Structure formats: C-alpha cells, structure tokens
MDAnalysis code that builds the backbone (N, CA, C; Angstrom):
import MDAnalysis as mda
import numpy as np

u = mda.Universe.empty(255, n_residues=85, atom_resindex=np.repeat(np.arange(85), 3), trajectory=True)
u.add_TopologyAttr("name", ["N", "CA", "C"] * 85)
u.add_TopologyAttr("resid", np.arange(1, 86))
u.add_TopologyAttr("resname", ["THR", "GLU", "PRO", "GLN", "MET", "THR", "PRO", "TRP", "GLN", "LEU", "SER", "GLU", "CYS", "GLY", "ALA", "ARG", "THR", "ALA", "ARG", "GLN", "CYS", "ARG", "GLN", "ASP", "PHE", "GLU", "ARG", "GLU", "ASN", "TYR", "ASN", "TRP", "GLU", "LYS", "HIS", "LEU", "MET", "LEU", "SER", "GLU", "TYR", "LEU", "LEU", "SER", "PRO", "GLN", "ASN", "PHE", "SER", "HIS", "VAL", "MET", "MET", "LEU", "ASP", "ALA", "ASP", "ALA", "ALA", "PHE", "ILE", "GLN", "GLN", "GLY", "HIS", "ASP", "THR", "LEU", "ALA", "THR", "ILE", "VAL", "GLY", "LEU", "MET", "GLU", "ARG", "ALA", "LYS", "LYS", "ASP", "LEU", "PHE", "LEU", "THR"])
u.atoms.positions = np.array([
    [0.842, -1.192, 0.000],
    [0.000, 0.000, 0.000],
    [0.876, 1.241, 0.000],
    [0.317, 2.309, -0.454],
    [1.041, 3.580, -0.481],
    [0.655, 4.409, 0.735],
    [1.622, 5.091, 1.333],
    [1.254, 6.013, 2.404],
    [0.392, 7.137, 1.832],
    [-0.572, 7.581, 2.593],
    [-1.410, 8.676, 2.131],
    [-0.627, 9.972, 2.161],
    [-0.945, 10.827, 1.233],
    [-0.338, 12.155, 1.199],
    [-1.116, 13.055, 2.158],
    [-0.404, 13.826, 2.935],
    [-1.048, 14.765, 3.840],
    [-1.419, 16.034, 3.068],
    [-2.370, 16.818, 3.584],
    [-2.736, 18.054, 2.890],
    [-1.542, 18.985, 2.657],
    [-0.646, 19.092, 3.651],
    [0.492, 19.994, 3.456],
    [1.430, 19.462, 2.382],
    [1.554, 18.130, 2.273],
    [2.396, 17.571, 1.224],
    [1.782, 17.846, -0.145],
    [0.475, 17.671, -0.253],
    [-0.189, 17.958, -1.523],
    [-0.011, 19.418, -1.920],
    [-0.051, 20.315, -0.938],
    [0.121, 21.743, -1.257],
    [1.551, 22.052, -1.694],
    [2.503, 21.205, -1.311],
    [3.905, 21.396, -1.689],
    [4.223, 20.840, -3.070],
    [3.298, 20.124, -3.670],
    [3.553, 19.471, -4.958],
    [3.770, 20.464, -6.094],
    [3.083, 21.580, -6.052],
    [3.249, 22.576, -7.103],
    [2.967, 22.008, -8.472],
    [3.882, 22.181, -9.403],
    [3.702, 21.757, -10.786],
    [4.072, 20.288, -11.006],
    [4.554, 19.609, -9.979],
    [4.923, 18.195, -10.144],
    [3.680, 17.336, -10.350],
    [3.854, 16.229, -11.039],
    [2.750, 15.284, -11.207],
    [2.480, 14.605, -9.870],
    [1.284, 14.034, -9.748],
    [0.931, 13.322, -8.513],
    [1.923, 12.175, -8.270],
    [2.324, 11.503, -9.345],
    [3.283, 10.396, -9.222],
    [4.616, 10.892, -8.671],
    [5.127, 11.985, -9.233],
    [6.406, 12.527, -8.786],
    [6.305, 13.019, -7.343],
    [5.202, 13.638, -7.011],
    [5.012, 14.151, -5.651],
    [4.993, 12.994, -4.647],
    [4.240, 11.928, -4.955],
    [4.206, 10.757, -4.067],
    [5.603, 10.180, -3.894],
    [6.332, 10.096, -4.994],
    [7.685, 9.537, -4.949],
    [8.592, 10.411, -4.076],
    [8.459, 11.704, -4.173],
    [9.294, 12.616, -3.390],
    [9.058, 12.470, -1.885],
    [7.823, 12.204, -1.494],
    [7.485, 12.098, -0.072],
    [7.444, 10.659, 0.430],
    [7.664, 9.699, -0.450],
    [7.521, 8.288, -0.087],
    [8.401, 7.879, 1.095],
    [9.672, 8.189, 1.030],
    [10.588, 7.778, 2.101],
    [10.177, 8.376, 3.436],
    [9.856, 9.644, 3.432],
    [9.441, 10.301, 4.667],
    [8.180, 9.652, 5.245],
    [7.213, 9.373, 4.380],
    [5.968, 8.778, 4.857],
    [6.177, 7.365, 5.389],
    [7.001, 6.566, 4.711],
    [7.269, 5.219, 5.208],
    [7.995, 5.271, 6.552],
    [8.909, 6.210, 6.729],
    [9.588, 6.339, 8.017],
    [8.612, 6.681, 9.132],
    [7.666, 7.554, 8.869],
    [6.655, 7.876, 9.887],
    [5.811, 6.657, 10.212],
    [5.516, 5.831, 9.208],
    [4.751, 4.606, 9.457],
    [5.519, 3.679, 10.394],
    [6.845, 3.594, 10.231],
    [7.645, 2.756, 11.126],
    [7.609, 3.293, 12.546],
    [7.688, 4.602, 12.706],
    [7.623, 5.192, 14.043],
    [6.265, 4.939, 14.687],
    [5.212, 5.043, 13.912],
    [3.873, 4.758, 14.426],
    [3.780, 3.308, 14.889],
    [4.332, 2.388, 14.103],
    [4.302, 0.979, 14.476],
    [5.047, 0.741, 15.798],
    [6.215, 1.357, 15.961],
    [6.961, 1.220, 17.212],
    [6.144, 1.731, 18.388],
    [5.519, 2.866, 18.214],
    [4.691, 3.443, 19.272],
    [3.556, 2.492, 19.640],
    [2.914, 1.909, 18.642],
    [1.809, 0.991, 18.910],
    [2.279, -0.236, 19.689],
    [3.446, -0.761, 19.357],
    [3.982, -1.884, 20.127],
    [4.253, -1.479, 21.573],
    [4.894, -0.341, 21.768],
    [5.260, 0.081, 23.120],
    [4.054, 0.422, 23.981],
    [2.971, 0.855, 23.365],
    [1.756, 1.198, 24.104],
    [0.765, 0.033, 24.167],
    [1.136, -1.093, 23.601],
    [0.262, -2.258, 23.533],
    [-0.031, -2.810, 24.932],
    [-1.235, -3.347, 25.151],
    [-1.543, -3.984, 26.436],
    [-0.731, -5.259, 26.671],
    [-0.021, -5.735, 25.648],
    [0.824, -6.917, 25.821],
    [2.109, -6.594, 26.581],
    [2.370, -5.315, 26.820],
    [3.514, -4.865, 27.626],
    [4.846, -5.439, 27.152],
    [5.163, -5.215, 25.889],
    [6.461, -5.650, 25.382],
    [7.564, -4.951, 26.156],
    [8.597, -5.684, 26.527],
    [9.711, -5.068, 27.252],
    [10.683, -4.392, 26.287],
    [10.782, -4.912, 25.065],
    [11.689, -4.367, 24.072],
    [11.026, -4.429, 22.692],
    [11.338, -3.464, 21.870],
    [10.898, -3.460, 20.480],
    [12.114, -3.115, 19.640],
    [12.318, -3.867, 18.582],
    [13.487, -3.642, 17.730],
    [13.049, -3.458, 16.283],
    [13.612, -2.468, 15.637],
    [13.389, -2.251, 14.218],
    [14.756, -2.352, 13.541],
    [14.858, -3.209, 12.551],
    [16.126, -3.461, 11.882],
    [15.948, -3.285, 10.388],
    [16.843, -2.556, 9.760],
    [16.782, -2.377, 8.313],
    [16.904, -3.720, 7.608],
    [16.277, -3.815, 6.468],
    [16.272, -5.068, 5.707],
    [17.670, -5.484, 5.271],
    [18.584, -4.540, 5.124],
    [19.930, -4.887, 4.667],
    [20.905, -5.109, 5.824],
    [20.416, -5.084, 7.054],
    [21.272, -5.318, 8.217],
    [21.348, -6.818, 8.500],
    [22.429, -7.224, 9.144],
    [22.587, -8.643, 9.459],
    [23.476, -8.807, 10.685],
    [23.179, -9.831, 11.469],
    [24.054, -10.242, 12.563],
    [24.899, -11.383, 12.007],
    [26.208, -11.165, 11.909],
    [27.038, -12.160, 11.223],
    [27.963, -12.939, 12.152],
    [28.081, -12.536, 13.397],
    [28.941, -13.247, 14.343],
    [28.091, -14.220, 15.155],
    [28.021, -15.461, 14.715],
    [27.163, -16.436, 15.383],
    [27.564, -16.687, 16.827],
    [28.809, -16.471, 17.165],
    [29.286, -16.708, 18.521],
    [28.988, -15.570, 19.483],
    [28.441, -14.468, 18.990],
    [28.138, -13.322, 19.845],
    [26.624, -13.149, 19.958],
    [26.145, -12.925, 21.176],
    [24.735, -12.608, 21.365],
    [24.631, -11.081, 21.372],
    [24.581, -10.511, 20.187],
    [24.633, -9.062, 20.008],
    [23.512, -8.351, 20.748],
    [22.303, -8.882, 20.658],
    [21.176, -8.215, 21.324],
    [21.328, -8.233, 22.846],
    [21.789, -9.334, 23.400],
    [22.008, -9.390, 24.858],
    [23.084, -8.394, 25.268],
    [24.117, -8.240, 24.458],
    [25.172, -7.268, 24.744],
    [24.604, -5.848, 24.739],
    [23.781, -5.539, 23.738],
    [23.176, -4.202, 23.654],
    [22.271, -3.949, 24.853],
    [21.448, -4.938, 25.211],
    [20.551, -4.789, 26.365],
    [21.366, -4.537, 27.632],
    [22.445, -5.280, 27.814],
    [23.302, -5.084, 28.991],
    [23.892, -3.688, 29.043],
    [24.378, -3.212, 27.914],
    [24.935, -1.855, 27.845],
    [23.869, -0.808, 28.185],
    [22.685, -1.005, 27.652],
    [21.605, -0.051, 27.903],
    [21.183, -0.058, 29.370],
    [21.074, -1.241, 29.956],
    [20.674, -1.327, 31.359],
    [21.713, -0.690, 32.273],
    [22.990, -0.948, 32.014],
    [24.043, -0.346, 32.842],
    [24.064, 1.171, 32.722],
    [23.770, 1.673, 31.537],
    [23.765, 3.117, 31.301],
    [22.413, 3.752, 31.639],
    [21.434, 2.902, 32.060],
    [20.081, 3.379, 32.375],
    [19.465, 4.141, 31.190],
    [19.585, 3.540, 30.016],
    [19.047, 4.109, 28.795],
    [17.876, 3.264, 28.301],
    [16.928, 3.904, 27.652],
    [15.755, 3.215, 27.118],
    [15.729, 3.156, 25.599],
    [16.609, 3.892, 24.958],
    [16.581, 3.974, 23.505],
    [17.985, 3.781, 22.958],
    [18.117, 2.885, 21.996],
    [19.407, 2.612, 21.360],
    [19.268, 2.860, 19.870],
    [20.038, 3.775, 19.347],
    [20.013, 4.104, 17.926],
    [21.405, 3.949, 17.340],
    [21.466, 3.486, 16.103],
    [22.768, 3.429, 15.423],
    [22.666, 4.178, 14.119],
])
C-alpha cells in the first residue's frame, strides 16, 4: 500500500505530477509509518519489554556473539531506554 499524502504535502507538490510528488514524499511517509508501528507496540496492552526495528539490509554475522544481549546489557548499565545506530 502507499502512504497517504497529507494536505500539506499535496500543497507542496506545485507543478509536479501526482506520481512525482508521491515519490518525493515516499521515504518520509514510510519512516513515519515505522515510528507509528513502534509506538503501537510500546503502548500495547501486551507490555512488550523491548521493540526492535532493523533495516532489511542489516545482518548479525557473528554467530558466537549474542549481540542483542550485549546491547541490552549496555543499555541497562547506562540506564538508557533507547538505542540508535
């Protein structure tokens, strides 16, 4: 599905075609959709303790390392709730 265009985005289109305008705002709109999804997980009644979003081209390649456990440990020791790379 395509993200909907907001009224302010439509007003910014100017002389561009609807296709070009959608394409110009596509990345921004998809990023907002990801943020909304994270928020919904964190506010869910299922009380998730952690939520992770990983780019499709990312990979954990060291099978001998528990990378996520290491990150969680670092965050807990630093009393941080958000980890960004």
